[in-house]
C-alpha positions in Angstrom: 0.0 0.0 0.0 1.2 3.5 -0.8 1.4 6.2 1.8 0.3 9.5 0.4 -0.4 12.2 3.1 -1.6 15.8 3.1 0.9 18.4 4.4 0.8 22.0 5.4 2.7 23.7 2.5 4.7 26.9 2.6 3.4 28.5 -0.5 3.3 31.9 -2.3 0.7 34.4 -1.4 -2.2 34.1 -3.8 -1.4 37.2 -5.9 2.3 36.3 -6.1 2.2 32.6 -7.2 3.1 33.3 -10.8 6.1 35.4 -9.8 7.5 33.2 -7.0 7.1 29.8 -8.7 9.4 29.0 -11.6 10.1 26.6 -14.4 12.2 23.7 -13.1 15.3 24.8 -15.1 17.8 21.9 -15.6 21.5 22.3 -16.1 21.0 23.0 -19.8 18.9 26.1 -19.1 21.4 28.1 -17.1 21.1 31.2 -19.3 17.3 31.2 -18.8 17.7 30.7 -15.0 20.2 33.6 -14.9 17.8 35.8 -16.7 15.0 35.1 -14.2 17.3 35.7 -11.3 18.2 39.1 -12.7 14.7 40.2 -13.7 12.5 38.7 -10.9 13.3 39.5 -7.3 10.6 37.2 -6.0 11.6 34.1 -7.9 12.1 31.0 -5.8 15.2 30.3 -7.9 16.9 32.8 -5.5 16.5 30.0 -2.9 17.1 26.9 -4.9 19.9 28.2 -7.2 21.7 30.8 -5.0 25.0 30.0 -6.8 23.7 32.0 -9.8 24.3 35.1 -7.8 28.1 34.3 -8.0 29.0 34.5 -11.6 31.7 32.2 -12.8 32.0 30.3 -9.5 31.6 26.6 -9.1 28.9 25.5 -6.7 30.0 26.1 -3.1 27.3 25.3 -0.5 29.2 26.9 2.4 29.4 30.2 0.5 26.2 30.1 -1.6 23.6 28.5 0.6 23.5 31.4 3.1 22.6 33.7 0.2 19.6 31.5 -0.6 18.6 31.5 3.1 18.6 35.3 3.1 16.0 35.2 0.3 13.9 32.5 2.0 13.8 34.4 5.3 12.9 37.7 3.5 10.1 36.0 1.5 8.6 34.7 4.7 9.0 38.0 6.6 7.4 39.9 3.8 4.5 37.3 3.5 5.6 36.5 0.0 5.6 32.9 1.2 2.9 31.9 3.7 2.5 28.7 5.7 -0.7 26.7 5.3 -2.7 26.6 8.6 -3.3 22.8 8.5 -2.4 19.9 6.4 -4.1 19.7 3.0 -4.0 18.0 -0.3 -3.6 20.2 -3.3 -5.1 19.7 -6.7 -2.8 21.2 -9.4 -3.7 21.7 -13.0 -1.4 22.8 -15.8 -3.0 23.7 -19.2 -0.7 23.5 -22.2 -2.6 24.6 -25.3 -5.8 22.5 -25.2 -4.3 19.8 -23.0 -4.8 19.7 -19.2 -2.5 17.9 -16.8 -4.3 17.5 -13.5 -3.0 15.7 -10.3 -2.7 15.7 -6.6 0.2 17.4 -4.8 0.9 15.7 -1.5 3.6 14.1 0.7 5.0 10.6 -0.2 6.9 8.3 2.1 10.7 7.8 2.0 10.1 4.3 3.4 7.9 3.6 0.4 10.8 4.6 -1.8 13.3 2.5 0.1 10.9 -0.5 0.2 10.1 -0.4 -3.5 6.4 0.7 -3.1 7.6 3.7 -5.1 9.3 2.2 -8.1 12.1 3.8 -10.2 13.3 3.1 -13.7 16.5 5.2 -13.8 19.7 5.1 -11.8 20.9 8.2 -10.0 24.3 9.8 -9.7 25.6 9.7 -6.2 27.2 13.2 -6.5 23.9 14.8 -7.6 21.9 12.8 -5.0 24.2 14.1 -2.2 24.1 17.6 -3.6 20.3 17.6 -3.2 20.5 16.0 0.2 22.8 18.9 1.3 20.3 21.4 0.0 17.4 19.9 1.9 19.5 19.6 5.1 20.6 23.2 4.9 17.2 24.7 4.1 15.1 22.0 5.8 12.7 22.2 2.9 12.2 21.1 -0.7 10.2 23.1 -3.2 10.5 21.0 -6.3 8.1 18.0 -6.2 8.8 14.6 -7.6 6.3 13.6 -10.4 4.8 10.2 -9.5 2.3 8.3 -11.6 -0.1 5.4 -10.9 -2.7 3.2 -12.6 -5.9 5.2 -13.3 -8.3 5.2 -10.4 -11.9 6.3 -11.0 -12.6 7.4 -7.4 -9.6 9.8 -7.3 -10.5 11.2 -10.7 -14.1 11.8 -9.6 -13.0 13.6 -6.4 -10.6 15.8 -8.4 -13.3 16.6 -10.9 -15.7 17.6 -8.1 -13.2 20.1 -6.7 -12.4 21.6 -10.1 -16.0 22.1 -11.1 -17.4 23.3 -7.8 -14.6 25.5 -6.5 -12.7 28.6 -7.5 -9.0 27.9 -7.7 -6.7 29.4 -5.1 -4.1 30.1 -7.9 -5.0 31.1 -11.4 -2.1 32.5 -13.5 -0.4 32.2 -16.9 3.4 31.7 -16.7 5.9 33.3 -19.1 6.0 30.1 -21.2 2.2 30.6 -21.9 1.1 27.7 -19.7 -1.9 28.2 -17.4 -1.7 27.1 -13.8 -4.5 26.4 -11.3 -4.4 25.1 -7.7 -7.2 24.1 -5.4 -6.7 23.5 -1.6 -8.4 20.4 -0.2 -8.9 20.6 3.6 -12.2 18.8 4.1 -11.4 16.0 6.5 -13.8 13.5 4.8 -12.2 14.1 1.4 -8.8 13.9 2.9 -9.6 10.5 4.5 -11.2 9.3 1.3 -8.2 10.2 -0.8 -5.7 8.8 1.6 -7.5 5.5 1.6 -7.7 5.4 -2.2 -3.9 5.8 -2.5 -3.4 3.2 0.3 -5.2 0.7 -2.0 -2.7 1.2 -4.8 0.1 -1.3 -4.7 2.8 0.7 -6.4 3.5 4.3 -7.4 6.1 5.0 -10.2 8.6 7.8 -10.5 7.9 9.6 -13.8 10.3 12.5 -13.2 12.5 13.3 -10.3 14.7 10.3 -9.6 17.5 12.4 -8.0 15.0 14.4 -5.9 13.6 11.1 -4.6 17.1 9.7 -3.9 18.2 13.0 -2.3 15.2 13.1 0.0 16.0 9.5 1.1 19.6 10.4 1.7 18.5 13.4 3.8 16.1 11.2 5.8 18.9 8.7 6.5 21.0 11.5 7.9 18.2 12.7 10.2 17.6 9.1 11.3 21.3 8.7 12.1 21.1 11.8 14.3 17.9 10.9 16.1 16.3 7.7 14.9 13.1 7.8 17.0 12.3 11.5 16.3 13.2 11.2 12.6 10.7 8.3 11.9 7.9 10.5 13.3 9.1 13.7 11.5 8.3 15.2 8.2 11.9 14.4 7.1 10.5 10.9 6.3 8.4 12.4 3.5 9.0 14.4 0.3 6.7 16.5 -1.9 5.2 14.9 -4.9 2.7 15.5 -7.7 0.7 12.4 -8.6 -0.8 12.2 -12.1 -2.3 8.9 -13.4 -0.8 7.0 -16.3 -3.3 8.1 -18.9 -2.9 11.8 -18.1 0.9 12.0 -18.7 2.7 12.7 -22.0 5.9 10.9 -22.9 8.2 12.3 -25.5 11.2 10.7 -27.2 14.8 11.4 -26.2 17.1 11.7 -29.3 20.8 11.1 -29.3 23.6 13.3 -30.7 27.1 11.9 -31.2 30.4 13.9 -31.7 32.9 11.6 -33.4 33.9 12.7 -36.9 36.5 9.9 -37.2 33.8 7.3 -37.2 30.9 9.1 -38.9 32.9 10.5 -41.8 34.7 7.2 -42.5 33.8 5.7 -45.9 32.4 2.5 -44.4 30.2 4.2 -41.7 26.9 3.5 -43.5 28.0 -0.1 -44.2 28.7 -0.6 -40.5 25.1 0.6 -39.7 23.8 -1.8 -42.3 25.4 -4.7 -40.4 22.6 -4.3 -37.9 19.8 -2.3 -39.6 17.9 -2.2 -42.8 18.5 1.4 -43.9 16.1 3.3 -46.3 17.4 6.7 -47.7 15.0 9.4 -46.5 16.2 12.6 -48.1 18.1 15.4 -46.4 16.0 16.1 -43.3 16.1 14.1 -40.1 13.6 11.3 -39.8 10.8 11.5 -37.2 10.1 7.8 -36.4 6.3 7.1 -36.3 6.3 3.6 -34.9 8.1 1.6 -32.3 11.1 -0.2 -33.7 11.9 2.6 -36.2 14.9 4.9 -35.9 16.4 7.7 -37.9 20.0 8.7 -38.4 21.1 12.1 -39.9 24.7 12.9 -40.9 26.4 14.9 -43.6 23.0 16.3 -44.8 21.7 12.7 -45.4 18.9 10.9 -43.5 18.0 7.2 -43.3 15.2 5.3 -41.7 16.4 2.3 -39.8 14.8 -0.9 -38.7 16.7 -3.6 -36.8 17.4 -6.7 -38.9 14.7 -9.3 -38.3 17.1 -12.0 -37.1 18.6 -9.6 -34.5 15.1 -8.4 -33.5 13.9 -12.0 -32.9 16.9 -12.7 -30.6 16.0 -9.9 -28.2 14.7 -11.2 -24.9 12.8 -9.4 -22.2 11.2 -5.9 -21.9 14.5 -4.1 -21.4 16.3 -5.5 -24.4 13.3 -4.7 -26.6 13.2 -1.0 -25.7 14.1 1.2 -28.7 16.6 3.1 -26.5 18.3 -0.2 -25.6 18.5 -1.2 -29.3 20.3 2.1 -30.0 22.6 1.6 -27.1 23.6 -1.9 -28.1 23.7 -1.7 -31.9 24.8 1.9 -32.6 26.4 3.4 -29.5 28.2 0.4 -28.2 28.8 -1.7 -31.4 29.9 1.2 -33.6 31.1 4.0 -31.3 32.2 1.9 -28.3 30.2 4.2 -26.1 29.8 1.8 -23.1 28.7 4.4 -20.5 26.1 6.7 -21.8 26.1 8.7 -18.6 29.7 9.8 -18.8 31.0 9.6 -22.4 31.6 13.1 -23.5 30.9 12.2 -27.2 27.2 11.6 -26.4 24.5 14.2 -25.8 20.7 14.1 -25.6 17.9 16.2 -27.0 14.3 15.9 -25.8 11.6 15.5 -28.5 9.6 18.5 -27.2 12.1 20.8 -29.0 11.2 19.4 -32.4 13.1 17.4 -35.0 14.5 20.5 -36.7 16.9 21.1 -33.8 18.6 17.8 -34.6 19.4 19.1 -38.1 20.8 22.3 -36.7 22.9 20.5 -34.2 24.6 18.4 -36.9 24.7 21.0 -39.8 26.3 23.5 -37.4 29.2 21.1 -36.8 28.4 20.8 -33.1 27.7 17.1 -33.6 28.4 14.6 -36.4 25.4 12.3 -36.0 21.8 12.6 -34.9 19.8 9.5 -33.9 16.1 10.0 -33.7 13.8 7.7 -31.7 10.1 6.9 -31.1 8.8 7.6 -27.6 9.0 5.0 -24.9 5.5 3.9 -23.9 4.2 4.2 -20.3 3.5 0.5 -20.4 7.2 -0.1 -21.0 8.2 2.2 -18.2 5.9 0.3 -15.8 7.1 -3.1 -17.0 10.8 -2.1 -16.4 10.0 -0.7 -13.0 7.9 -3.7 -12.0 10.8 -6.0 -12.7 13.2 -3.7 -10.8 15.2 -3.1 -14.0 16.9 0.1 -15.1 16.5 1.9 -18.4 19.4 3.4 -20.3 20.0 7.1 -19.4 17.6 9.6 -20.9 15.0 7.0 -22.0 12.0 9.3 -21.5 11.0 12.9 -21.4 7.8 13.0 -19.4 5.4 16.0 -19.2 4.3 17.9 -17.3 7.3 19.5 -15.6 6.0 20.8 -12.2 6.9 24.3 -11.2 9.5 24.9 -8.5 8.3 26.9 -5.5 4.6 26.4 -6.0 4.3 24.3 -2.9 7.3 23.9 -0.5 7.5 21.2 2.1 9.2 22.4 5.2 10.9 20.0 7.6 11.7 22.8 10.0 10.9 26.5 10.0 13.9 28.8 9.5 
């Protein structure tokens, strides 16, 4: 059974939610994050990325975290951030175009994560995990929820729909990226009990996005338990903030590969090496967008090919992991041709999410930044579930899952500072 509890969030004042909360910028969006830091004095990025105030410096928690703490204390003193009076569930909706992502924001259990009630499908990097644990320990809070998913459950859907239809949202704003955001606060004790029981009946939850945040929260909880085991087990340190959206309401996009290795790609026999493993169909001078599972595209030297793994090789694949499109690319292109045996660390390999559009692959190769683009079809949610259920691990960057939940919309405090 899954433990999903309400919590009393520290959250932006109603009229400031759009200013305080921010896109969850990853490491590839540092320029955009810097721009927000410079232009928006109320952004929660001042708390979660204080190192951006120190141009050109490597991350230094001892020096940079106190700067973030200054902002956190000021936001609370100025009532920019306000503490919820009592525990609540929160219904969050993000509208992108005509598509709405709606889910429950709540607290999930670290024990469930450690005991595989909450299942993962990606490995985490120890360094990044510890970096996040250090941040949580210093600020005693986390404002970037983990995105969890679960099998569709009619009772949960109906309760969410009731709130959305019958209540005016607490938050209603359009962010700079033209997404609309709504939040409803659920404090009715009967509804809370009902929702808690519904989640308790679900055998497993699945991490859709936020493997490092989950692992960092678990590392922080372990530190607290080592300091005071009895108190830690009862404390909020044994929980972390999540947004739960059912399988059918998520969007999964492909993750393309980009390779920088002119020596191999420009060799006269490169295409013949590809054809050892794939049937290759010439496809003009624009990157291929695969439309079916088992289809791949390669683009190099202004030429594109549609690839399909040779039938004999396809027939020999055993198990859900080996049959993933990303695994096929790993085995028969990255490893067999480029000898890229560690996709997490090989500097020749980069990744581009499918949200950006196929044209960016062409630009990346034609500009000379990369020599080869490999385009893929999205991994299905059923494949993600099957891999997690078997406690297997996908290759790095196997999925790009939407929505990306805003940072600083709801903050879980473990201790008031």
